[in-house]
C-alpha positions in Angstrom: 51.0 -10.1 -11.4 50.3 -7.3 -9.0 48.5 -8.5 -5.8 45.3 -7.0 -4.5 47.1 -5.5 -1.5 49.2 -3.3 -3.8 46.2 -1.8 -5.5 45.7 1.9 -5.0 42.2 1.7 -3.5 39.9 -0.8 -2.0 37.7 -0.6 -5.2 40.7 -1.4 -7.4 41.3 -4.5 -5.1 37.7 -5.6 -5.5 38.0 -5.3 -9.3 41.2 -7.4 -9.2 39.5 -10.0 -6.9 36.6 -10.2 -9.4 39.0 -10.6 -12.3 40.9 -13.4 -10.6 37.7 -15.2 -9.5 38.5 -14.7 -5.8 35.2 -12.9 -5.2 32.3 -12.4 -7.5 31.7 -8.7 -6.8 29.6 -8.3 -9.9 27.1 -11.0 -9.0 24.8 -8.3 -7.7 24.3 -5.0 -9.4 21.8 -2.4 -10.7 20.7 -4.9 -13.3 17.0 -4.3 -12.9 15.2 -2.3 -15.7 12.9 0.5 -14.7 10.5 -0.4 -17.5 9.8 -3.9 -18.8 6.2 -3.2 -20.0 5.8 -2.3 -23.7 9.2 -3.9 -24.7 9.7 -6.0 -27.8 10.5 -9.2 -25.8 7.1 -9.1 -23.9 5.2 -8.6 -27.2 3.2 -11.7 -28.2 0.8 -9.8 -30.5 0.0 -10.6 -34.1 0.7 -7.1 -35.4 4.0 -6.4 -33.5 2.6 -3.5 -31.6 4.4 -4.0 -28.3 3.1 -0.8 -26.7 -0.5 -1.8 -27.1 0.0 -5.4 -26.2 1.6 -4.7 -22.8 0.8 -1.2 -21.7 1.8 0.5 -18.4 -1.7 -0.1 -16.9 -1.2 -3.9 -17.2 2.3 -3.9 -15.7 1.2 -4.0 -12.1 -1.1 -7.0 -12.6 0.6 -9.1 -15.3 3.7 -11.2 -14.9 6.6 -10.6 -17.2 8.2 -13.4 -19.3 11.7 -12.1 -20.0 12.7 -9.7 -17.2 11.6 -7.7 -14.2 11.4 -3.9 -13.5 11.4 -1.6 -10.5 12.5 1.8 -9.3 16.1 2.0 -8.0 16.4 -1.8 -8.4 19.1 -4.3 -7.7 19.3 -7.9 -8.7 21.7 -10.8 -9.1 23.4 -11.3 -12.5 20.6 -13.6 -13.8 17.8 -11.5 -12.3 16.5 -14.3 -10.3 16.0 -12.2 -7.1 15.2 -8.5 -7.3 15.1 -5.8 -4.7 13.6 -2.4 -5.6 11.4 0.4 -4.0 7.7 1.0 -4.2 6.1 4.3 -3.1 2.6 5.6 -2.4 1.7 9.1 -1.4 -1.8 8.2 -0.4 -3.3 10.0 -3.4 -2.2 8.0 -6.5 -4.5 5.4 -8.0 -1.8 2.7 -7.5 1.6 2.2 -5.9 4.5 3.7 -7.8 6.6 0.7 -8.6 8.1 1.4 -12.1 8.7 4.4 -14.3 5.9 5.8 -16.3 6.1 7.3 -19.8 4.4 7.8 -23.1 4.3 5.2 -25.8 5.6 5.9 -29.3 2.2 6.8 -30.5 1.3 8.9 -27.5 4.3 11.3 -27.5 4.4 14.2 -29.9 8.1 13.3 -30.3 7.7 9.6 -29.8 8.3 7.5 -26.7 9.4 9.5 -23.6 9.7 8.8 -19.9 7.8 11.3 -17.8 9.5 11.1 -14.4 12.3 12.9 -12.5 15.1 10.7 -11.4 18.9 11.0 -11.2 21.7 8.5 -10.9 24.1 10.2 -8.5 26.9 7.9 -7.7 28.2 4.3 -8.3 31.4 2.2 -8.3 32.2 -0.3 -11.0 31.8 -3.3 -8.6 28.5 -1.8 -7.2 30.0 -1.6 -3.7 28.3 1.7 -3.5 25.3 3.0 -5.4 23.1 6.1 -5.0 20.2 7.6 -6.9 17.4 10.2 -6.4 13.7 9.8 -7.3 11.5 12.9 -7.0 8.0 12.0 -6.0 5.0 14.5 -6.1 2.9 14.7 -2.9 -0.2 15.3 -5.0 -1.7 12.7 -7.4 0.7 11.8 -10.2 -0.8 13.2 -13.4 -0.8 10.0 -15.5 -3.8 10.9 -17.7 -2.9 14.6 -18.1 0.6 13.7 -19.4 -1.1 11.5 -22.0 -3.8 14.1 -22.9 -1.6 17.1 -23.1 1.0 15.5 -25.4 -1.8 14.0 -27.6 -2.9 17.6 -28.4 0.6 18.7 -29.5 2.3 18.4 -32.9 5.8 17.6 -33.9 6.7 21.3 -34.0 5.5 21.8 -30.4 7.5 21.3 -27.2 6.7 18.3 -25.1 4.5 18.6 -22.0 6.7 17.5 -19.1 6.0 16.4 -15.6 7.3 19.8 -14.3 4.7 21.6 -16.5 1.9 19.9 -14.7 2.4 21.9 -11.5 2.8 18.9 -9.2 6.1 20.3 -8.0 4.8 23.8 -7.3 5.5 25.2 -3.8 8.1 22.4 -3.3 5.3 19.9 -2.6 7.3 16.8 -3.3 9.5 14.2 -1.7 13.2 13.7 -2.5 13.7 10.0 -2.2 17.4 9.0 -2.0 18.1 5.3 -2.4 21.6 4.0 -1.6 23.2 0.5 -1.6 26.4 -0.5 0.1 28.1 -3.9 -0.1 30.8 -4.5 2.4 31.1 -8.1 1.1 29.9 -9.6 -2.2 26.8 -11.2 -0.7 26.0 -8.6 1.9 23.7 -5.9 0.6 22.8 -2.8 2.7 19.9 -0.7 1.5 19.2 2.8 2.9 16.3 5.0 1.8 16.2 8.6 3.0 13.0 10.6 2.3 12.9 14.4 2.5 9.7 16.3 2.7 10.5 19.5 0.7 6.9 20.9 1.2 5.5 23.4 3.7 3.2 20.9 5.5 3.4 17.6 7.3 3.1 14.7 4.8 2.6 11.0 5.0 4.3 8.5 2.6 4.3 4.7 2.3 7.6 3.2 1.5 7.6 -0.4 0.2 10.9 -2.0 -0.5 9.9 -4.8 -2.8 11.5 -8.2 -3.0 10.5 -10.6 -5.8 11.6 -13.6 -7.8 11.5 -13.2 -11.6 8.8 -15.5 -12.8 10.5 -18.6 -14.3 8.0 -21.2 -13.1 5.2 -20.3 -15.4 7.2 -20.8 -18.6 9.4 -23.8 -17.9 8.1 -27.3 -17.5 8.9 -29.1 -14.2 10.6 -26.0 -12.9 11.2 -25.6 -9.2 9.3 -22.7 -7.7 11.3 -20.5 -5.3 9.7 -19.4 -2.0 10.0 -16.6 0.5 8.2 -16.3 3.9 8.2 -14.3 7.1 10.8 -15.6 9.5 9.9 -13.0 12.1 8.2 -9.6 12.3 11.4 -8.1 10.7 12.8 -10.9 8.6 12.0 -12.6 5.3 13.5 -16.0 4.6 14.3 -16.6 0.9 14.9 -20.0 -0.7 15.8 -20.2 -4.4 16.8 -23.5 -6.1 19.8 -21.8 -7.8 20.7 -18.9 -5.4 20.3 -20.9 -2.2 19.0 -19.5 1.1 19.0 -15.8 1.9 17.4 -13.4 4.3 16.1 -9.9 4.2 16.2 -8.0 7.5 14.3 -4.8 8.1 15.0 -2.2 10.7 12.3 -0.6 13.0 8.7 -1.9 12.9 7.4 -2.4 9.3 4.6 -4.8 8.1 5.5 -7.7 5.9 3.2 -8.4 3.0 3.2 -11.4 0.6 1.7 -12.4 -2.7 2.9 -14.2 -5.8 4.6 -12.8 -8.9 1.8 -14.2 -11.1 -0.7 -12.6 -13.5 -4.0 -11.7 -12.0 -6.2 -14.0 -14.0 -9.4 -12.6 -12.5 -8.6 -9.2 -14.2 -6.6 -10.2 -17.3 -7.3 -13.9 -17.9 -11.1 -13.9 -18.1 -11.2 -16.2 -15.1 -13.3 -14.4 -12.5 -13.1 -17.3 -10.0 -9.4 -17.8 -10.2 -7.8 -18.3 -6.8 -4.6 -16.8 -5.6 -2.7 -13.8 -4.3 -1.6 -12.1 -7.5 1.0 -9.6 -8.5 -1.2 -6.6 -7.8 -2.1 -7.7 -4.3 -0.2 -4.9 -2.6 -2.2 -2.3 -4.6 -5.5 -3.9 -3.5 -4.3 -4.1 0.1 -3.0 -0.6 0.4 -4.9 1.6 -2.1 -8.2 -0.3 -2.1 -8.0 -1.3 1.5 -8.7 -5.0 0.8 -7.1 -6.9 3.7 -7.8 -10.2 2.0 -5.6 -9.4 -1.1 -2.4 -10.5 0.6 -1.5 -14.0 1.7 -2.3 -14.4 5.5 0.2 -17.2 5.6 2.9 -14.6 4.9 4.6 -16.6 2.1 4.9 -16.3 -1.7 7.2 -15.3 -4.5 6.8 -11.5 -4.0 7.1 -9.5 -0.7 6.8 -5.9 0.4 8.3 -4.4 3.6 5.7 -1.7 4.3 6.6 1.4 6.2 4.0 4.2 6.8 5.8 7.4 7.7 4.9 10.9 8.7 7.4 13.6 7.8 7.3 17.2 9.1 8.0 20.0 6.6 11.7 20.4 5.9 12.6 17.2 7.6 13.6 13.7 6.6 13.1 10.1 7.6 15.2 7.0 6.9 14.7 3.2 6.6 17.3 0.5 6.5 17.3 -3.1 5.2 19.9 -5.8 4.8 19.9 -8.7 2.3 22.5 -11.4 2.8 23.1 -15.1 2.9 20.9 -16.9 5.4 22.4 -17.3 8.9 25.2 -14.9 8.1 24.0 -12.5 10.8 22.0 -12.8 13.9 18.9 -10.5 13.7 20.0 -8.5 16.7 23.3 -7.7 15.0 22.0 -6.8 11.6 22.1 -3.0 12.1 24.7 -2.7 14.8 27.4 -1.6 12.4 25.1 -0.7 9.5 25.9 3.0 9.5 29.7 2.4 10.0 29.7 0.0 7.0 27.8 2.4 4.9 30.1 5.3 5.6 33.1 3.2 4.9 31.6 2.3 1.5 31.2 6.0 0.7 34.8 6.7 1.8 36.1 4.0 -0.5 34.0 5.3 -3.4 35.5 8.7 -2.8 39.0 7.3 -2.8 38.4 5.5 -6.0 37.3 8.6 -7.9 40.0 10.7 -6.3 42.5 8.3 -7.8 40.8 8.3 -11.2 40.6 12.1 -11.3 44.0 12.9 -9.7 45.0 14.9 -12.9 41.6 16.7 -13.2 41.9 19.9 -11.3 38.4 21.4 -11.7 36.0 20.3 -9.0 32.9 20.9 -11.1 34.4 18.8 -13.9 35.1 16.0 -11.4 31.5 16.0 -10.2 30.2 16.0 -13.8 32.4 13.0 -14.8 31.6 11.1 -11.6 27.9 11.4 -12.0 28.1 10.6 -15.8 29.9 7.4 -15.0 27.3 6.6 -12.3 24.7 6.9 -15.0 26.6 4.4 -17.1 27.0 1.9 -14.2 23.3 2.2 -13.2 22.3 1.5 -16.9 23.8 -2.0 -16.9 20.8 -4.3 -17.4 20.1 -8.0 -17.4 19.0 -8.7 -21.0 17.3 -12.1 -21.6 16.0 -13.0 -25.0 15.8 -16.4 -26.7 14.4 -15.6 -30.2 13.5 -19.2 -31.1 11.7 -19.7 -27.8 10.0 -16.3 -28.1 8.7 -17.1 -31.6 7.4 -20.6 -30.9 6.0 -19.8 -27.4 6.3 -21.7 -24.1 4.9 -25.2 -23.2 1.5 -24.9 -21.5 1.0 -21.4 -22.7 -1.2 -20.1 -25.6 0.5 -20.6 -29.0 1.7 -17.3 -30.4 -0.1 -16.1 -33.5 1.2 -17.5 -36.8 2.0 -14.0 -38.1 5.0 -14.0 -35.7 6.9 -16.6 -37.9 7.3 -14.0 -40.6 7.3 -10.9 -38.3 9.8 -9.0 -36.3 13.2 -10.7 -35.7 12.3 -13.7 -38.0 16.0 -13.8 -39.1 17.5 -13.6 -35.6 17.2 -17.2 -34.5 20.9 -17.3 -33.8 20.4 -14.8 -31.0 20.1 -16.1 -27.4 20.9 -13.6 -24.7 21.0 -13.9 -20.9 23.7 -11.4 -20.2 24.5 -8.1 -18.4 24.5 -5.5 -21.2 25.1 -1.8 -21.2 21.9 -0.1 -22.2 21.2 3.5 -23.4 19.3 4.0 -20.2 17.0 2.0 -17.8 13.7 3.2 -19.3 14.2 3.1 -23.0 14.8 -0.6 -23.2 13.0 -2.2 -26.1 15.8 -2.8 -28.5 19.2 -4.5 -28.9 21.3 -1.3 -29.0 24.6 -2.7 -30.3 25.8 0.6 -31.8 25.3 2.4 -28.5 26.9 -0.4 -26.5 30.2 -0.3 -28.5 30.5 3.5 -27.7 29.7 2.9 -24.1 32.9 0.8 -23.8 35.0 4.0 -24.2 34.0 5.5 -20.8 33.7 2.1 -19.2 37.4 1.5 -20.1 38.3 4.4 -17.7 36.9 2.5 -14.7 36.5 -1.2 -15.6 38.5 -2.5 -18.5 37.2 -6.0 -17.9 33.6 -5.0 -18.3 34.4 -3.0 -21.4 36.2 -5.9 -23.0 33.3 -8.3 -22.0 30.8 -6.1 -23.8 32.8 -6.0 -27.0 33.2 -9.8 -26.8 29.4 -10.1 -26.5 29.1 -8.3 -29.9 31.9 -10.1 -31.8 32.1 -13.7 -30.6 30.8 -16.4 -32.9 
């Protein structure tokens, strides 16, 4: 067998190491959906209307059962620990934490995401990832997007975010999110924000760290924990993942709450005590200093940066997630930029080798970004049909209509896998047909992943 040292690029060597079990390079990846609300798995209604049962407005204050979501997110392969980005322009009614779109009934052509975001680059082991999110500087037009499309018929064009005028005069931020992984369990996150508008603008950046909620549904389950270790460091302890640390550059504020449903707002328990999932919204948007945990501990954390950016300029923040005690705090960012640039160089070499017979530069760029979209659309898909139908111990019993409702004949299905999805927003179905076709382009860059996907569909 060919050894790793004989591989044409560092990325090929990483793929070989992963195949041979030497290093689990795919333990971490862009496995976090950008929409979990309104999906079939989160639907515990009697009538099967997933959109109405779990709408976008509930997502910021209600814990998910089967997955997590976040913008430009990264997680481990079982989505136990998730890292993503929250944003607030000082004008929106709540922090932008996940993608917004229209439900099937709201869109004049059905469900539709109403955001501008682009997956720009990725390697198959996720040693380098890059995406762009375009964020308006004025208030995001949530209600107008709903109202305008509601007034249009099937023969009319859709009303898009660009049609609302929020990007006029270049009054928006370009938010570039990049990840580099010099080692399998060393994750570097860099966020670069450009003010494209004509005036000085402020923006709040909130890298978000959370545990997927497993403790509310499983009896006698161990609850993970994260807490402030210093002004710039979060200590993370998970019963399965072990001990980790998130280190932040510069001088942010560390905020903590729990990834639990706000029972005061959604559970008809006005006196319920706790620091719930929507605490960061109450703290930042509503100015409620008591919303976050003063003990600086919990199961959800935000690294809060408040940044002023002059017109035409950019600002950058840097974070590092790795095994606990792997690095001294003082050294966390000493070689950060060098490691990042090395990851970019290695990504370039991988694609140069892949495209050595493709002469047209524009075609190379199109193929590379298309493959990036495929890689970014890998998602952790968790769905135990029998458990979903019967409900969880200690939770309300699902309505009896579910026994004869959706997926009643699918009790053989139990997923907890990384699956290639059509995209990261439209995520409510088991898209086996699409997945099989995805294996064709994946075979160009990662034959092991392509084979694994086909096995998922055909094994007993």
